[in-house]
C-alpha positions in Angstrom: 40.7 -78.6 -107.0 37.6 -78.8 -105.0 36.5 -82.1 -103.5 33.2 -82.7 -103.5 31.4 -84.4 -100.1 31.2 -87.9 -101.8 35.0 -87.9 -102.4 35.6 -86.9 -99.0 33.2 -89.4 -97.7 34.9 -92.2 -99.9 38.3 -91.0 -98.7 37.5 -91.5 -95.3 35.9 -94.8 -95.6 38.8 -96.2 -97.2 41.1 -94.0 -94.6 39.2 -96.1 -92.1 39.8 -99.3 -93.3 43.3 -98.9 -95.2 45.1 -96.0 -93.6 47.2 -95.2 -90.9 47.8 -92.1 -88.6 50.7 -91.9 -86.4 52.6 -89.5 -84.1 56.6 -90.0 -84.2 59.5 -88.6 -82.5 61.7 -86.5 -84.4 65.6 -85.7 -83.6 68.1 -87.3 -81.6 66.4 -86.9 -78.1 63.0 -86.5 -79.7 62.6 -82.6 -79.2 59.3 -82.5 -80.9 56.9 -84.9 -83.1 55.3 -84.9 -86.0 52.0 -86.7 -87.3 51.7 -88.9 -90.3 49.1 -90.4 -92.7 49.3 -93.0 -95.1 47.5 -95.2 -97.4 48.8 -98.1 -99.2 47.4 -100.3 -101.9 48.5 -102.8 -104.6 45.9 -101.0 -106.9 47.5 -97.7 -108.1 44.0 -96.2 -109.0 43.5 -96.1 -105.0 46.6 -94.2 -104.1 46.1 -91.9 -107.2 42.9 -90.8 -105.8 44.3 -89.4 -102.9 47.4 -87.9 -104.9 44.8 -86.2 -107.1 42.8 -84.9 -104.6 45.7 -84.0 -102.0 48.7 -83.5 -104.3 50.7 -82.3 -101.5 51.2 -85.6 -100.4 54.4 -87.9 -101.6 54.0 -91.5 -103.3 56.4 -94.1 -102.6 56.2 -97.7 -104.3 58.0 -100.7 -103.3 57.6 -104.5 -104.2 56.8 -107.0 -101.1 60.0 -109.1 -100.7 58.0 -112.0 -99.0 56.8 -113.4 -102.3 57.8 -113.5 -105.8 54.4 -113.2 -107.1 53.3 -110.1 -105.1 52.0 -107.3 -106.9 54.2 -103.7 -106.2 52.3 -101.8 -103.3 52.3 -97.9 -103.3 51.8 -95.6 -100.4 50.7 -92.1 -100.5 51.7 -90.0 -97.7 51.5 -86.8 -95.7 53.6 -85.2 -92.9 52.9 -82.3 -90.2 50.9 -79.6 -91.0 49.7 -81.3 -94.4 48.6 -84.5 -92.5 46.4 -82.0 -90.1 44.7 -80.4 -93.0 43.8 -83.8 -94.7 42.5 -85.3 -91.3 40.9 -82.0 -91.0 38.6 -82.8 -94.3 37.8 -86.4 -93.4 37.2 -86.5 -90.2 33.4 -85.4 -90.3 32.9 -88.5 -92.5 35.1 -91.1 -89.9 32.6 -93.2 -88.3 34.6 -95.8 -86.0 35.2 -94.6 -82.6 39.1 -95.7 -82.5 39.9 -94.1 -85.8 38.1 -90.7 -84.8 40.3 -90.8 -81.5 43.4 -91.5 -83.5 42.4 -88.3 -85.8 41.5 -86.2 -82.8 44.8 -87.0 -80.9 46.8 -86.5 -84.1 45.3 -83.0 -84.5 45.9 -82.2 -80.9 49.7 -83.1 -81.4 49.7 -80.7 -84.6 48.0 -77.8 -82.8 50.6 -78.0 -79.8 53.7 -78.2 -82.1 51.8 -75.3 -84.3 52.0 -72.7 -81.1 54.6 -74.5 -79.0 58.1 -73.5 -78.7 59.6 -77.3 -79.0 61.2 -76.8 -75.5 60.2 -76.9 -71.8 59.0 -80.0 -70.4 55.4 -79.2 -70.4 55.5 -79.1 -74.2 57.4 -82.5 -74.3 55.7 -84.2 -71.6 52.3 -83.5 -73.5 53.5 -84.5 -76.8 54.9 -87.9 -75.3 51.8 -88.8 -73.5 49.9 -88.2 -77.0 52.5 -90.4 -78.5 51.9 -92.9 -75.8 48.1 -92.9 -76.5 48.6 -93.1 -80.0 50.8 -96.3 -79.8 48.0 -98.0 -77.5 45.3 -97.2 -80.5 47.6 -98.5 -83.1 48.2 -101.6 -81.5 47.1 -104.9 -83.5 44.2 -106.2 -82.3 42.8 -103.0 -80.7 
């Protein structure tokens, strides 16, 4: 499916406000990292928009436990290379500096993973440095 410029701009705007991007460690001693993006909403049409345009994603639905009147929420998410492809497509439409920086960090982590060997102290230290920067940008109130 070809995604129009208007749809990319809309997706980027929604992602800026409601989405998240993270770099997580994988493995017992965290030998490598992966990036992950997600958009959650109680409006299934919003989540379906992402799944229809980026069907490489996965959906997860849950009912919040903090209220008996709460609506079901659904999350659309991507990991690793798929997340990098999505982020590369929306990056030109991202306007807030903090979100741009988070996307750039995630893409850098993914590029290192793609060309890295997952061994060696240089690779690991760079990935952990990127993870720390991402955690700082993802703190509430930042």
